[in-house]
C-alpha positions in Angstrom: -6.6 27.9 -6.3 -5.4 24.7 -8.0 -7.3 21.5 -7.2 -5.4 18.2 -6.5 -6.7 14.7 -5.8 -4.8 12.3 -3.6 -5.8 8.6 -3.3 -5.1 5.7 -1.0 -6.5 2.6 0.6 -9.1 2.9 3.4 -6.6 2.0 6.1 -5.0 3.7 9.1 -1.9 4.6 7.1 -3.8 7.5 5.5 -4.3 9.4 8.8 -1.6 12.1 8.2 -3.1 12.8 4.8 -6.6 13.1 6.1 -5.5 15.3 9.0 -3.6 17.5 6.7 -6.7 18.1 4.7 -8.9 18.6 7.8 -6.7 21.4 9.2 -7.5 23.8 6.4 -3.9 24.8 6.2 -3.8 23.8 2.5 -6.6 26.3 1.6 -4.5 29.0 3.4 -1.7 28.1 0.9 -4.2 28.5 -2.0 -4.3 24.7 -2.5 -7.4 22.5 -2.7 -6.7 18.8 -1.9 -9.4 16.2 -2.2 -9.1 12.6 -0.7 -10.3 9.7 -2.8 -10.6 6.2 -1.3 -9.4 3.5 -3.6 -10.4 0.1 -2.2 -8.8 -1.8 -5.0 -5.3 -0.8 -3.9 -2.0 -0.2 -5.6 -2.7 -1.6 -9.1 -5.8 0.6 -9.4 -4.0 3.6 -8.1 -1.1 3.2 -10.5 -3.5 3.3 -13.4 -5.3 6.3 -12.0 -2.0 8.1 -11.5 -1.0 7.2 -15.1 -4.3 8.4 -16.5 -4.4 11.6 -14.5 -7.4 10.6 -12.4 -5.2 11.0 -9.3 -2.4 13.6 -8.9 -0.8 11.9 -5.9 -1.3 8.5 -4.2 -0.2 6.7 -1.1 1.1 3.6 -2.8 3.2 0.5 -2.1 6.8 0.9 -3.0 7.0 -2.3 -5.0 3.8 -1.5 -7.0 5.0 2.0 -7.8 8.4 0.6 -8.9 6.9 -2.0 -11.2 4.4 0.4 -12.7 7.1 2.9 -13.6 9.2 0.1 -15.1 6.2 -0.9 -17.1 6.1 2.6 -18.6 3.4 4.3 -16.6 3.7 8.1 -16.2 4.4 8.1 -12.4 7.2 9.4 -10.2 8.0 8.5 -6.6 8.2 11.8 -4.7 8.8 10.8 -1.0 8.8 8.0 1.5 5.5 7.9 3.4 5.5 4.9 5.7 9.1 3.8 6.5 8.1 0.7 8.5 7.6 -2.6 6.6 4.2 -3.9 5.8 3.1 -7.2 7.3 0.8 -9.1 5.0 -1.5 -11.7 6.4 -1.7 -15.0 4.5 -5.4 -15.7 4.6 -7.3 -18.8 3.8 -10.9 -20.1 4.1 -12.1 -20.7 7.6 -11.6 -24.4 7.1 -7.9 -24.3 6.4 -5.5 -23.9 9.3 -2.0 -24.6 7.9 -0.1 -24.2 4.7 0.1 -28.0 4.4 -3.7 -28.2 4.1 -3.7 -26.1 0.8 -4.3 -28.4 -2.1 -4.5 -25.6 -4.6 -2.9 -22.3 -5.0 -5.6 -20.0 -6.4 -4.5 -16.6 -5.1 -7.0 -13.7 -4.9 -5.5 -10.4 -6.1 -6.9 -7.0 -6.4 -5.5 -6.7 -9.9 -2.3 -7.6 -11.7 0.7 -5.4 -10.6 -1.0 -4.8 -7.2 0.7 -5.4 -3.8 -1.4 -8.6 -3.3 -0.1 -9.8 -6.7 3.6 -8.8 -6.1 3.7 -10.2 -2.6 2.4 -13.6 -3.8 5.8 -14.2 -5.4 7.6 -13.5 -2.1 5.2 -15.8 -0.3 5.9 -18.5 -2.9 9.6 -18.1 -2.3 9.1 -18.4 1.5 7.3 -21.7 1.0 9.5 -23.0 -1.7 6.7 -23.0 -4.3 7.6 -22.6 -8.0 5.9 -19.4 -9.2 4.4 -21.4 -12.1 2.3 -23.2 -9.6 0.4 -20.0 -8.7 -3.0 -19.3 -10.2 -4.3 -15.7 -9.9 -7.9 -14.7 -9.5 -8.8 -11.0 -9.7 -11.2 -10.2 -6.9 -10.8 -6.4 -6.8 -10.7 -5.7 -3.1 -11.2 -7.1 0.4 -15.0 -7.4 -0.1 -14.3 -9.4 -3.2 -12.0 -11.7 -1.3 -14.6 -12.4 1.3 -17.1 -13.2 -1.4 -14.6 -15.4 -3.2 -13.8 -17.4 -0.1 -17.5 -17.9 0.6 -17.9 -19.2 -3.0 -14.7 -21.3 -2.7 -13.2 -19.5 -5.7 -9.8 -18.7 -4.1 -7.5 -20.5 -1.7 -5.2 -17.7 -0.5 -5.5 -13.9 -0.1 -2.8 -11.6 1.0 -3.8 -8.3 2.7 -2.6 -6.1 5.5 -3.0 -8.1 8.7 -4.7 -5.5 10.9 -7.2 -4.5 8.2 -8.4 -8.1 7.9 -8.3 -8.8 11.6 -12.1 -8.1 12.3 -13.0 -10.6 9.5 -10.6 -13.2 10.9 -12.0 -12.7 14.4 -15.6 -13.0 12.9 -14.6 -16.4 11.3 -14.9 -15.3 7.7 -11.3 -16.3 6.9 -8.2 -17.6 8.7 -4.8 -16.0 8.9 -2.4 -18.9 8.8 0.9 -17.0 8.4 2.4 -13.6 7.6 4.8 -12.3 5.0 6.7 -9.0 5.7 8.1 -6.7 3.1 11.9 -6.5 3.2 11.6 -2.8 2.5 9.6 0.3 3.7 6.0 -0.1 2.6 4.4 3.1 1.3 5.6 6.0 -0.7 3.9 9.0 -2.1 3.9 8.9 -5.9 2.6 11.5 -8.4 1.5 11.8 -11.9 4.5 12.9 -13.9 2.7 15.8 -15.6 1.4 17.1 -12.2 5.0 17.2 -11.0 6.2 19.0 -14.1 3.6 21.7 -13.8 3.0 22.0 -10.0 6.0 20.8 -8.1 5.9 23.8 -5.8 2.3 23.0 -4.7 3.0 19.3 -4.4 6.0 20.0 -2.1 3.8 22.2 0.1 1.2 19.4 0.3 3.9 16.9 1.3 5.3 19.3 3.9 1.9 19.6 5.6 1.4 15.8 5.5 4.9 15.5 7.2 3.7 17.9 9.9 0.7 15.7 10.7 2.9 12.6 10.6 5.1 14.1 13.3 2.1 15.1 15.4 0.6 11.6 15.1 3.7 9.8 16.1 4.0 12.0 19.3 0.2 11.6 20.1 -0.2 9.4 23.2 -3.9 8.9 22.2 -3.0 7.6 18.7 -4.2 4.0 19.5 -7.6 5.4 20.6 -7.9 7.4 17.3 -7.1 4.3 15.2 -9.5 2.1 17.2 -12.3 4.6 16.8 -11.8 5.5 13.2 -11.0 2.1 11.8 -13.1 -0.3 13.9 -10.1 -2.1 15.4 -9.8 -3.4 18.9 -7.8 -1.3 21.5 -5.3 -4.2 21.7 -4.7 -4.3 17.9 -4.6 -0.5 17.7 -1.9 -0.4 20.4 0.2 -2.9 18.4 -0.2 -0.7 15.3 1.2 2.3 17.1 4.2 0.2 18.1 4.9 -0.9 14.5 3.9 1.9 12.2 6.4 4.8 11.4 5.5 7.6 9.1 8.1 9.6 7.3 8.3 13.2 8.3 10.8 14.4 5.7 11.0 14.8 1.9 13.6 12.0 1.2 13.3 8.9 -0.9 15.2 5.8 0.1 17.0 4.9 -3.2 18.5 1.7 -1.8 15.0 0.3 -1.1 14.0 1.0 -4.7 17.0 -0.9 -5.8 16.3 -3.7 -3.5 12.7 -4.0 -4.9 14.1 -4.2 -8.4 16.8 -6.7 -7.5 14.4 -8.9 -5.6 11.7 -9.1 -8.3 14.3 -9.5 -11.1 15.7 -12.5 -9.2 12.2 -13.9 -9.0 11.8 -13.1 -12.8 8.8 -10.9 -12.2 10.5 -8.0 -13.8 13.2 -8.4 -16.5 15.2 -5.2 -16.3 16.4 -2.7 -13.7 17.3 0.9 -14.1 19.0 3.6 -12.1 16.7 4.1 -9.1 17.1 7.9 -9.5 15.1 7.7 -12.8 12.0 6.6 -10.8 12.1 9.7 -8.5 11.3 13.3 -8.8 12.9 15.1 -5.9 10.9 17.8 -4.1 
């Protein structure tokens, strides 16, 4: 039995993966799959994939794309969440509008992360020159809460439902949102894992797809999300209306191209390649 490790953020998006592990069907296929929570997000997972500490990760499309362009040993293997991601633009509790921001210190989990990449789209939305942005590495959501309390950052971008309990509790404000103009999550894999174990990885993805289909037809999904992730029933119901998991093995090449074109126009990346070169088909 070969052992694999799959990582992701501690958010409701990972439900199909966790359910696929819980069924025991992988063991029946002589595959051991271990889940690893990575609170630090996409930038950290990219490095862990590159280093071989993760075999597979649920990772943001834009982060995976940039990491591969930067030379990391990663391949995109399938779409995972095909709906866009809505990022909350968060500020300290004392700031209520963009016009009240007198500095632009942006908390990011790390360079190359989703919170870093989306900051450039936010700046374009507000007409801010990217040179006006100052980045402060705060590692994760807990780090952002601490940085707001110490007045070390002015803005923090994170998935809007995950931060909702902290907004409701008055630890931060959400003054706006920024949505990705592409599907949000893909599954990406270490290139050496794919070269050696593509058959096993395909089986893992097929079982995750099965669970994605079951979840999307589950009329009690909002109750599951509310219970497992500490969200209100109202927010959980909204999530079920917005989130769409992929249940096939395809990769949307046009979305990869759109990511490259968008960030090249913003001068965040300086070259584009054939989107097929970022993918290993299952």
